[in-house]
Structures are given as C-alpha cells and as structure tokens.
Phi, psi and omega in degrees: 000131181212165177286132188276321187210170176091199187296333181253017183312131177087349179293131178279138181245152180280156176226164179272137175291155176084193184252017182295324176239153181245091181298144178298136178291145183306319184289329176288317177301317177299314179296316176307306182289334172296322180291315185261020190319296186292319181297346182291324186296122181070013182281153165266119189248134176243123182252105182266140186057052195297336180058247179272352181083009186299324182291312179297319178298319176298319176300316177297318181298331181267009172114004175296145181283325185209144173227128176249132183247128172244125184207144181256342181283116181305323180295317180294321178303314177301316180297319180299313179300317176301316181292323174299319177293313179302323183272357180064045179237025182301326182283342182255358182245142177228128180256124175250111178282144175131184182288133183304312184299319177295317182293323182298329181292333190242009184300314177075016177206168177250162182233143179285322179228128176239123175257125182250111180236055182294151177303129184307318187293341181275334180060042185247016184298310183298317178300323179294318178297320178300319180292320175302316179292316184299319183264011173052052184270341180271132176298156183307317182259018185277176178219152176246134172243118181249123174264125181209168178291146184295339178276347178284120184286130178238134179279150176294320175246132174230102184059234178270019181241153176222147180278121180251355180197148175213136178233144179243135178227092184062238178280353187256140170240146169248121177250130183251130183235149168214172184290146177278158180292323177229120181280000000 
C-alpha cells in the first residue's frame, strides 16, 4: 500500500495484518481522487472508520490542508500515526480515537470532504450519513463519499443530503452525497 499521487507520491504506508480492516484498493482510491480532484486542494478532510488512514493521507498528499481521522481500534490508531509520520504529515493530521457516532456529535467544525469507509459487515453507512447531516458536520459546498458493499442499499435522499453520483467497482460502491438546495 502506498500513496498514489501528490507530494508524498510513492511513499509506502503500513497496513494492519489480518482481516480486521479492509484497506481501500488502489484502483478505487485512484478513481475516487480522480473524481474529486479539485475540491481536495486546501480542503478540510474527515476520514471516518479510518483503518490505516490511507484515504486521508492521500488527501493530504494531494493538497488537503487538514485531515482528521476517526478510528476506535487502538492498533489501527497506531498505524494511522505511523503513516502520517511516514508521509511527513504529522502537523496536518489529527487522530481522534473512539466511536464515529460519538465523535461526530462533538467535532465542532465542518469539513469539505468526508470519507465514510465503515466496515461492510455492520451495514451502518446510511446511519453514519444521517449522523453527519444531523450534527451539521458537512460544509455548505462539501461532499461525502461513502464506500460500501454493493448490496448495502443507499437512499437517494438522506436528510438534507442527496446522492448525485454512484460508481461500482466489483463488490464495492462509492456513493457521492452533497447538500440539497432546499431542505
């Protein structure tokens, strides 16, 4: 696993052994950042269920101003911190340990891009998006990218958000949400 593009291009990142986390495939990560290319520059990026932190680190490498990682697994938290150091982004990354739903309630700021990579087996992607909307974590012109299993049903409208794009890569889907013009 490595950074694909930007200032840290080619830097190798650590991963967790075993199947506890499901790192994003390189081709999906490349497609994701090809789609959201311009909004990443100077963005505040939120990486939920961060795992190894590969998505947030990629965002930093491509010009994000800040990346905040929320993860509850202590081993994964250590890997995220190691990966921030390996990619030389310790000053631009912040790791918040704990439950995503609890952290969303107390973040106290908005983010331009929010990546939701919840574990497939939990089926909580939609619930996470509802929580993001409820606690107004998404900036007015921001977007949410949710990575989920293709069998997990996603609504076109979730609260004040609407899905404007969806891409499928094998068993994985990326669903893109932004705020609706009228809530």
